[in-house]
C-alpha positions as YAML, in Angstrom:
chain: A
units: angstrom
residues:
- id: 1
  name: MET
  ca: [-17.58, 22.08, 64.99]
- id: 2
  name: ILE
  ca: [-18.88, 25.28, 66.54]
- id: 3
  name: ILE
  ca: [-16.98, 27.70, 64.32]
- id: 4
  name: ASN
  ca: [-18.68, 28.53, 61.04]
- id: 5
  name: ARG
  ca: [-15.65, 29.25, 58.88]
- id: 6
  name: ARG
  ca: [-17.70, 30.78, 56.06]
- id: 7
  name: SER
  ca: [-19.10, 33.44, 58.37]
- id: 8
  name: LEU
  ca: [-15.72, 34.64, 59.62]
- id: 9
  name: LEU
  ca: [-14.58, 38.06, 58.50]
- id: 10
  name: GLY
  ca: [-10.97, 37.33, 59.24]
- id: 11
  name: LEU
  ca: [-8.39, 35.04, 57.82]
- id: 12
  name: ILE
  ca: [-6.88, 31.66, 58.42]
- id: 13
  name: ALA
  ca: [-3.23, 31.29, 57.64]
- id: 14
  name: GLY
  ca: [-0.19, 29.50, 58.88]
- id: 15
  name: PHE
  ca: [1.78, 30.68, 61.86]
- id: 16
  name: PRO
  ca: [5.32, 29.20, 61.84]
- id: 17
  name: LEU
  ca: [6.56, 30.14, 65.27]
- id: 18
  name: ALA
  ca: [9.68, 28.78, 66.91]
- id: 19
  name: LYS
  ca: [11.00, 29.07, 70.42]
- id: 20
  name: SER
  ca: [13.65, 31.45, 69.16]
- id: 21
  name: THR
  ca: [10.96, 34.09, 68.50]
- id: 22
  name: ILE
  ca: [10.40, 34.55, 72.22]
- id: 23
  name: ALA
  ca: [12.80, 36.67, 74.22]
- id: 24
  name: THR
  ca: [14.48, 34.91, 77.12]
- id: 25
  name: ALA
  ca: [16.10, 36.36, 80.18]
- id: 26
  name: VAL
  ca: [16.80, 35.58, 83.80]
- id: 27
  name: ILE
  ca: [13.69, 36.70, 85.66]
- id: 28
  name: HIS
  ca: [14.24, 37.65, 89.27]
- id: 29
  name: ALA
  ca: [11.92, 36.72, 92.11]
- id: 30
  name: PRO
  ca: [8.79, 38.88, 92.19]
- id: 31
  name: ILE
  ca: [8.43, 41.98, 94.28]
- id: 32
  name: ARG
  ca: [5.64, 41.23, 96.74]
- id: 33
  name: ARG
  ca: [3.46, 43.89, 98.30]
- id: 34
  name: VAL
  ca: [0.07, 44.13, 99.96]
- id: 35
  name: ILE
  ca: [-2.76, 46.43, 98.97]
- id: 36
  name: GLY
  ca: [-6.28, 46.84, 100.32]
- id: 37
  name: THR
  ca: [-9.55, 45.85, 98.64]
- id: 38
  name: GLU
  ca: [-12.89, 47.64, 98.87]
- id: 39
  name: ASP
  ca: [-14.23, 44.95, 101.17]
- id: 40
  name: GLY
  ca: [-11.39, 45.47, 103.65]
- id: 41
  name: ARG
  ca: [-9.16, 42.50, 102.79]
- id: 42
  name: LYS
  ca: [-5.41, 42.52, 102.41]
- id: 43
  name: LEU
  ca: [-4.41, 41.42, 98.91]
- id: 44
  name: GLU
  ca: [-0.95, 40.10, 98.08]
- id: 45
  name: ILE
  ca: [0.40, 41.27, 94.72]
- id: 46
  name: SER
  ca: [3.39, 39.74, 92.91]
- id: 47
  name: SER
  ca: [5.10, 42.12, 90.50]
- id: 48
  name: TRP
  ca: [7.79, 41.60, 87.90]
- id: 49
  name: ARG
  ca: [9.48, 44.50, 86.12]
- id: 50
  name: PRO
  ca: [11.78, 44.37, 83.11]
- id: 51
  name: ASP
  ca: [15.23, 45.85, 82.90]
- id: 52
  name: GLY
  ca: [14.85, 49.42, 81.73]
- id: 53
  name: GLU
  ca: [11.58, 51.21, 81.03]
- id: 54
  name: ALA
  ca: [8.52, 49.01, 80.64]
- id: 55
  name: ILE
  ca: [6.68, 48.96, 77.32]
- id: 56
  name: ALA
  ca: [3.31, 48.65, 79.06]
- id: 57
  name: THR
  ca: [1.60, 46.89, 81.96]
- id: 58
  name: ILE
  ca: [-0.14, 43.53, 82.16]
- id: 59
  name: LEU
  ca: [-2.55, 42.68, 84.98]
- id: 60
  name: PHE
  ca: [-2.69, 38.89, 85.24]
- id: 61
  name: SER
  ca: [-5.35, 36.70, 86.90]
- id: 62
  name: HIS
  ca: [-4.51, 33.06, 87.64]
- id: 63
  name: GLY
  ca: [-6.82, 30.05, 87.34]
- id: 64
  name: PHE
  ca: [-8.98, 28.65, 90.14]
- id: 65
  name: ALA
  ca: [-6.94, 27.26, 93.07]
- id: 66
  name: SER
  ca: [-3.66, 28.11, 91.33]
- id: 67
  name: ALA
  ca: [-1.21, 30.99, 91.95]
- id: 68
  name: PRO
  ca: [0.95, 33.39, 89.91]
- id: 69
  name: ARG
  ca: [4.04, 31.25, 90.56]
- id: 70
  name: HIS
  ca: [2.58, 28.47, 88.43]
- id: 71
  name: TYR
  ca: [2.67, 30.65, 85.30]
- id: 72
  name: MET
  ca: [6.33, 31.54, 85.13]
- id: 73
  name: PRO
  ca: [6.91, 30.31, 81.53]
- id: 74
  name: ILE
  ca: [4.36, 32.88, 80.39]
- id: 75
  name: ILE
  ca: [5.18, 35.68, 82.81]
- id: 76
  name: SER
  ca: [8.93, 35.36, 82.17]
- id: 77
  name: ALA
  ca: [8.39, 35.76, 78.44]
- id: 78
  name: TRP
  ca: [6.31, 38.90, 78.93]
- id: 79
  name: VAL
  ca: [8.87, 40.45, 81.25]
- id: 80
  name: ALA
  ca: [11.74, 39.53, 78.95]
- id: 81
  name: ALA
  ca: [9.86, 41.25, 76.12]
- id: 82
  name: GLY
  ca: [9.68, 44.48, 78.16]
- id: 83
  name: TYR
  ca: [6.34, 44.33, 79.98]
- id: 84
  name: GLU
  ca: [5.78, 44.78, 83.68]
- id: 85
  name: VAL
  ca: [3.38, 42.25, 85.19]
- id: 86
  name: HIS
  ca: [1.25, 42.50, 88.32]
- id: 87
  name: ALA
  ca: [-0.68, 39.48, 89.59]
- id: 88
  name: PRO
  ca: [-2.89, 39.09, 92.67]
- id: 89
  name: LEU
  ca: [-3.08, 35.95, 94.78]
- id: 90
  name: HIS
  ca: [-6.82, 35.26, 94.70]
- id: 91
  name: MET
  ca: [-8.55, 33.82, 97.75]
- id: 92
  name: ASP
  ca: [-9.37, 30.54, 96.01]
- id: 93
  name: SER
  ca: [-5.65, 29.81, 95.58]
- id: 94
  name: ARG
  ca: [-4.31, 26.85, 97.53]
- id: 95
  name: ASP
  ca: [-1.48, 29.21, 98.52]
- id: 96
  name: HIS
  ca: [-3.97, 31.56, 100.22]
- id: 97
  name: LEU
  ca: [-4.68, 31.02, 103.91]
- id: 98
  name: GLY
  ca: [-8.35, 31.89, 103.44]
- id: 99
  name: HIS
  ca: [-9.20, 29.57, 100.56]
- id: 100
  name: ALA
  ca: [-10.90, 26.95, 102.73]
- id: 101
  name: LYS
  ca: [-13.40, 29.54, 104.03]
- id: 102
  name: LEU
  ca: [-14.87, 30.38, 100.61]
- id: 103
  name: GLN
  ca: [-18.46, 29.37, 99.94]
- id: 104
  name: GLY
  ca: [-20.70, 29.57, 96.89]
- id: 105
  name: MET
  ca: [-19.96, 32.62, 94.77]
- id: 106
  name: ASP
  ca: [-17.54, 34.11, 97.32]
- id: 107
  name: SER
  ca: [-14.60, 33.33, 95.05]
- id: 108
  name: TRP
  ca: [-16.11, 35.24, 92.11]
- id: 109
  name: ALA
  ca: [-16.91, 38.27, 94.26]
- id: 110
  name: ALA
  ca: [-13.40, 38.27, 95.74]
- id: 111
  name: ARG
  ca: [-11.82, 38.05, 92.29]
- id: 112
  name: ILE
  ca: [-13.81, 41.06, 91.08]
- id: 113
  name: GLN
  ca: [-12.66, 42.99, 94.16]
- id: 114
  name: ASP
  ca: [-9.05, 41.86, 93.65]
- id: 115
  name: MET
  ca: [-8.82, 43.04, 90.05]
- id: 116
  name: ARG
  ca: [-10.62, 46.30, 90.88]
- id: 117
  name: ALA
  ca: [-8.12, 46.98, 93.66]
- id: 118
  name: LEU
  ca: [-5.14, 46.11, 91.47]
- id: 119
  name: SER
  ca: [-6.36, 48.29, 88.61]
- id: 120
  name: ALA
  ca: [-7.01, 51.23, 90.93]
- id: 121
  name: ASN
  ca: [-3.61, 50.77, 92.57]
- id: 122
  name: HIS
  ca: [-1.88, 50.78, 89.19]
- id: 123
  name: GLY
  ca: [-4.00, 53.73, 88.07]
- id: 124
  name: ALA
  ca: [-3.21, 53.58, 84.35]
- id: 125
  name: ASP
  ca: [-4.16, 51.79, 81.16]
- id: 126
  name: HIS
  ca: [-3.22, 48.12, 81.01]
- id: 127
  name: ALA
  ca: [-3.73, 44.83, 79.21]
- id: 128
  name: ALA
  ca: [-5.72, 42.26, 81.21]
- id: 129
  name: ILE
  ca: [-4.72, 38.61, 80.78]
- id: 130
  name: GLY
  ca: [-6.05, 35.56, 82.60]
- id: 131
  name: HIS
  ca: [-6.31, 31.78, 82.51]
- id: 132
  name: SER
  ca: [-9.49, 29.75, 82.99]
- id: 133
  name: PHE
  ca: [-11.52, 31.41, 85.80]
- id: 134
  name: GLY
  ca: [-9.06, 34.29, 85.51]
- id: 135
  name: GLY
  ca: [-9.90, 34.47, 81.81]
- id: 136
  name: LEU
  ca: [-13.55, 35.12, 82.66]
- id: 137
  name: GLY
  ca: [-12.42, 37.85, 85.06]
- id: 138
  name: VAL
  ca: [-10.34, 39.74, 82.51]
- id: 139
  name: LEU
  ca: [-13.01, 39.43, 79.82]
- id: 140
  name: THR
  ca: [-15.46, 40.91, 82.33]
- id: 141
  name: MET
  ca: [-13.02, 43.79, 82.80]
- id: 142
  name: GLY
  ca: [-13.26, 44.15, 79.03]
- id: 143
  name: GLY
  ca: [-17.06, 44.37, 79.05]
- id: 144
  name: ALA
  ca: [-18.44, 40.81, 79.23]
- id: 145
  name: SER
  ca: [-21.77, 40.72, 81.09]
- id: 146
  name: ALA
  ca: [-20.99, 38.26, 83.86]
- id: 147
  name: LEU
  ca: [-22.86, 37.72, 87.11]
- id: 148
  name: ARG
  ca: [-22.84, 40.79, 89.32]
- id: 149
  name: PRO
  ca: [-21.98, 39.75, 92.90]
- id: 150
  name: ASP
  ca: [-24.35, 40.87, 95.63]
- id: 151
  name: GLY
  ca: [-23.60, 44.37, 96.85]
- id: 152
  name: PHE
  ca: [-21.66, 45.49, 93.77]
- id: 153
  name: ALA
  ca: [-22.66, 48.83, 92.30]
- id: 154
  name: GLY
  ca: [-21.79, 50.16, 88.88]
- id: 155
  name: SER
  ca: [-20.36, 48.43, 85.86]
- id: 156
  name: LEU
  ca: [-17.92, 45.54, 86.16]
- id: 157
  name: ARG
  ca: [-16.21, 46.92, 83.06]
- id: 158
  name: ASP
  ca: [-12.84, 48.53, 83.78]
- id: 159
  name: SER
  ca: [-12.23, 51.62, 81.64]
- id: 160
  name: ARG
  ca: [-8.46, 51.19, 82.09]
- id: 161
  name: THR
  ca: [-8.51, 47.77, 80.41]
- id: 162
  name: LYS
  ca: [-7.50, 48.33, 76.78]
- id: 163
  name: CYS
  ca: [-7.45, 44.70, 75.64]
- id: 164
  name: ALA
  ca: [-8.02, 41.23, 77.08]
- id: 165
  name: PHE
  ca: [-6.29, 37.92, 76.38]
- id: 166
  name: ALA
  ca: [-7.92, 34.80, 77.84]
- id: 167
  name: PHE
  ca: [-6.23, 31.41, 77.99]
- id: 168
  name: SER
  ca: [-9.06, 28.83, 78.00]
- id: 169
  name: PRO
  ca: [-11.90, 30.90, 79.50]
- id: 170
  name: PRO
  ca: [-15.11, 29.10, 80.51]
- id: 171
  name: GLY
  ca: [-17.91, 28.79, 78.00]
- id: 172
  name: SER
  ca: [-21.56, 29.27, 78.88]
- id: 173
  name: THR
  ca: [-21.56, 28.69, 82.65]
- id: 174
  name: PRO
  ca: [-24.80, 29.94, 84.25]
- id: 175
  name: PRO
  ca: [-25.21, 31.68, 86.56]
- id: 176
  name: LEU
  ca: [-21.71, 33.12, 86.07]
- id: 177
  name: ILE
  ca: [-22.15, 33.89, 82.38]
- id: 178
  name: ASP
  ca: [-23.97, 32.63, 79.32]
- id: 179
  name: LYS
  ca: [-22.80, 32.85, 75.72]
- id: 180
  name: ALA
  ca: [-24.78, 36.04, 75.09]
- id: 181
  name: GLY
  ca: [-22.97, 37.67, 78.00]
- id: 182
  name: TYR
  ca: [-19.73, 37.46, 76.08]
- id: 183
  name: GLY
  ca: [-21.32, 39.46, 73.26]
- id: 184
  name: SER
  ca: [-20.91, 42.70, 75.20]
- id: 185
  name: ILE
  ca: [-17.10, 42.64, 75.24]
- id: 186
  name: THR
  ca: [-16.00, 46.07, 74.01]
- id: 187
  name: VAL
  ca: [-12.21, 45.78, 73.90]
- id: 188
  name: PRO
  ca: [-10.01, 43.80, 71.48]
- id: 189
  name: ALA
  ca: [-9.97, 40.22, 72.76]
- id: 190
  name: PHE
  ca: [-7.98, 37.06, 72.06]
- id: 191
  name: ILE
  ca: [-9.27, 33.61, 73.10]
- id: 192
  name: GLN
  ca: [-7.03, 30.52, 73.26]
- id: 193
  name: THR
  ca: [-7.98, 26.87, 73.64]
- id: 194
  name: GLY
  ca: [-6.80, 23.43, 72.52]
- id: 195
  name: THR
  ca: [-8.40, 20.29, 71.13]
- id: 196
  name: ARG
  ca: [-7.73, 18.41, 74.40]
- id: 197
  name: ASP
  ca: [-9.09, 21.25, 76.54]
- id: 198
  name: VAL
  ca: [-12.20, 19.16, 77.27]
- id: 199
  name: LEU
  ca: [-14.86, 19.39, 79.95]
- id: 200
  name: THR
  ca: [-14.86, 16.12, 81.88]
- id: 201
  name: GLY
  ca: [-18.30, 14.58, 82.18]
- id: 202
  name: SER
  ca: [-19.94, 16.67, 79.45]
- id: 203
  name: VAL
  ca: [-22.42, 15.05, 77.05]
- id: 204
  name: ASP
  ca: [-19.96, 15.12, 74.15]
- id: 205
  name: GLU
  ca: [-16.67, 15.27, 76.00]
- id: 206
  name: THR
  ca: [-14.48, 14.86, 72.91]
- id: 207
  name: GLU
  ca: [-15.81, 18.05, 71.32]
- id: 208
  name: SER
  ca: [-16.46, 19.96, 74.54]
- id: 209
  name: TRP
  ca: [-13.26, 21.98, 74.13]
- id: 210
  name: GLN
  ca: [-15.21, 24.11, 71.67]
- id: 211
  name: ASP
  ca: [-17.20, 25.59, 74.55]
- id: 212
  name: HIS
  ca: [-14.14, 27.67, 75.41]
- id: 213
  name: LEU
  ca: [-14.69, 29.57, 72.15]
- id: 214
  name: SER
  ca: [-17.96, 31.13, 73.34]
- id: 215
  name: ALA
  ca: [-16.19, 34.41, 74.08]
- id: 216
  name: PHE
  ca: [-14.87, 34.48, 70.52]
- id: 217
  name: GLU
  ca: [-18.11, 33.59, 68.77]
- id: 218
  name: ALA
  ca: [-20.57, 35.81, 70.66]
- id: 219
  name: GLY
  ca: [-21.53, 39.34, 69.69]
- id: 220
  name: PRO
  ca: [-21.08, 41.39, 66.54]
- id: 221
  name: ALA
  ca: [-18.01, 40.94, 64.34]
- id: 222
  name: ARG
  ca: [-15.82, 44.02, 64.62]
- id: 223
  name: GLY
  ca: [-12.51, 42.68, 63.32]
- id: 224
  name: ASP
  ca: [-10.71, 42.77, 66.69]
- id: 225
  name: ARG
  ca: [-11.77, 39.39, 68.16]
- id: 226
  name: TYR
  ca: [-9.29, 36.56, 67.69]
- id: 227
  name: CYS
  ca: [-9.00, 32.92, 68.62]
- id: 228
  name: LEU
  ca: [-6.18, 30.40, 68.62]
- id: 229
  name: ILE
  ca: [-6.84, 26.65, 68.56]
- id: 230
  name: LEU
  ca: [-3.86, 24.40, 69.28]
- id: 231
  name: ALA
  ca: [-4.00, 20.74, 68.32]
- id: 232
  name: GLY
  ca: [-3.44, 18.32, 71.19]
- id: 233
  name: VAL
  ca: [-3.30, 21.03, 73.86]
- id: 234
  name: ASP
  ca: [-5.13, 20.64, 77.17]
- id: 235
  name: HIS
  ca: [-6.22, 23.09, 79.86]
- id: 236
  name: TYR
  ca: [-2.82, 23.04, 81.57]
- id: 237
  name: PHE
  ca: [-0.44, 22.65, 78.63]
- id: 238
  name: GLY
  ca: [0.55, 19.31, 80.12]
- id: 239
  name: GLY
  ca: [1.21, 20.78, 83.57]
- id: 240
  name: LEU
  ca: [3.38, 23.67, 82.34]
- id: 241
  name: ILE
  ca: [0.90, 26.22, 83.73]
- id: 242
  name: CYS
  ca: [-1.68, 26.44, 86.52]
- id: 243
  name: ASP
  ca: [-1.33, 22.94, 88.04]
- id: 244
  name: PRO
  ca: [1.99, 21.06, 87.76]
- id: 245
  name: SER
  ca: [0.26, 17.80, 88.73]
- id: 246
  name: LYS
  ca: [-1.77, 17.79, 85.50]
- id: 247
  name: THR
  ca: [0.99, 16.20, 83.49]
- id: 248
  name: GLY
  ca: [0.52, 15.03, 79.94]
- id: 249
  name: PRO
  ca: [2.30, 14.84, 76.59]
- id: 250
  name: ASP
  ca: [4.96, 17.48, 76.05]
- id: 251
  name: GLN
  ca: [3.17, 20.69, 75.01]
- id: 252
  name: SER
  ca: [6.07, 23.12, 75.40]
- id: 253
  name: SER
  ca: [6.19, 23.98, 71.70]
- id: 254
  name: ALA
  ca: [2.47, 24.76, 71.71]
- id: 255
  name: LEU
  ca: [2.90, 26.92, 74.81]
- id: 256
  name: HIS
  ca: [5.56, 28.92, 72.97]
- id: 257
  name: VAL
  ca: [3.09, 29.45, 70.12]
- id: 258
  name: ALA
  ca: [0.47, 30.72, 72.60]
- id: 259
  name: ILE
  ca: [2.98, 33.01, 74.30]
- id: 260
  name: ASP
  ca: [4.14, 34.44, 70.99]
- id: 261
  name: ALA
  ca: [0.53, 35.00, 69.99]
- id: 262
  name: SER
  ca: [-0.03, 36.95, 73.22]
- id: 263
  name: LEU
  ca: [3.01, 39.12, 72.48]
- id: 264
  name: LYS
  ca: [1.82, 39.85, 68.94]
- id: 265
  name: PHE
  ca: [-1.62, 40.71, 70.29]
- id: 266
  name: LEU
  ca: [-0.13, 43.05, 72.90]
- id: 267
  name: ALA
  ca: [2.02, 44.72, 70.23]
- id: 268
  name: SER
  ca: [-1.11, 45.47, 68.23]
- id: 269
  name: TYR
  ca: [-3.73, 46.20, 70.88]
- id: 270
  name: GLY
  ca: [-1.97, 46.77, 74.20]
- id: 271
  name: PRO
  ca: [-1.71, 50.22, 75.82]
- id: 272
  name: SER
  ca: [1.33, 51.03, 73.69]
- id: 273
  name: GLY
  ca: [0.26, 48.97, 70.67]
- id: 274
  name: CYS
  ca: [0.22, 50.02, 67.05]
- id: 275
  name: GLY
  ca: [-3.49, 49.32, 66.55]
- id: 276
  name: LYS
  ca: [-2.91, 47.24, 63.42]
- id: 277
  name: ILE
  ca: [-4.83, 44.06, 62.66]
- id: 278
  name: LEU
  ca: [-2.85, 40.95, 63.44]
- id: 279
  name: SER
  ca: [-1.64, 38.90, 60.48]
- id: 280
  name: PHE
  ca: [-1.03, 35.19, 60.88]
- id: 281
  name: THR
  ca: [0.12, 32.23, 58.83]
- id: 282
  name: ALA
  ca: [-0.57, 28.66, 59.99]
- id: 283
  name: ASP
  ca: [0.55, 25.06, 60.02]
- id: 284
  name: SER
  ca: [-1.36, 21.89, 60.86]
- id: 285
  name: THR
  ca: [-0.97, 22.30, 64.63]
- id: 286
  name: ALA
  ca: [-2.44, 25.80, 65.01]
- id: 287
  name: GLU
  ca: [-5.56, 27.51, 63.69]
- id: 288
  name: PHE
  ca: [-6.24, 31.25, 63.93]
- id: 289
  name: TYR
  ca: [-9.44, 33.11, 63.29]
- id: 290
  name: ARG
  ca: [-10.51, 36.74, 63.38]
- id: 291
  name: ARG
  ca: [-13.99, 38.18, 63.36]
...
């Protein structure tokens, strides 16, 4: 196993979470608007706002070829808890008319532009959350040293990003990023994966899910890097997020654990958070680490 438990500065404890811990509410259809990017494209943004004043803002980046609408179990929980959420439709989405035109690293460059435009449009501090390819994007906003697209000047770090939560981000994936590149993350970060979140075709496919923990393991231990490992959970939570066609065993309970973890992380490290270290307790289906 990749994690060296003896070297961790944090704690491992049980985390008895139930569905009842997550606020539920009827979430209305998103408000859709169009903003401009630095490279002259029109970018569609879906926004959800809670009833009453928002606690804080989440900027969300979907996985490759997916779309914000495939993450409603997560987004609905955030909105019900009082957060406003803004999510771009990236060009690599199957819902985007231009996805078939992308070549090479065009998708990565477009995603950087998309999140830059969304952050500038919002103009205030935010939490950045993403899944898979979107997870790499938000960790880059938090300081990870990922590949700089041609023509980009300045840092890819976003000073408005106060924390980053990544559902199943890629591991070492040259030329996009290597493990050392994750060592430069400067904001509090939370990494989630599952023991069925494997990389098809890898040398040791059964254990390849551990590659997703690269962003947790790299760099100095500061006490604000967390990871969540969920037993039996795959990249799509059995089709509940990202790609509904990726069906599998029922993982709804595990998804509720991941959502609740994101809410606890936001309460501690988000723009309006208390700044206190997270405290967890655990059962046999979930492991938490801090370093």
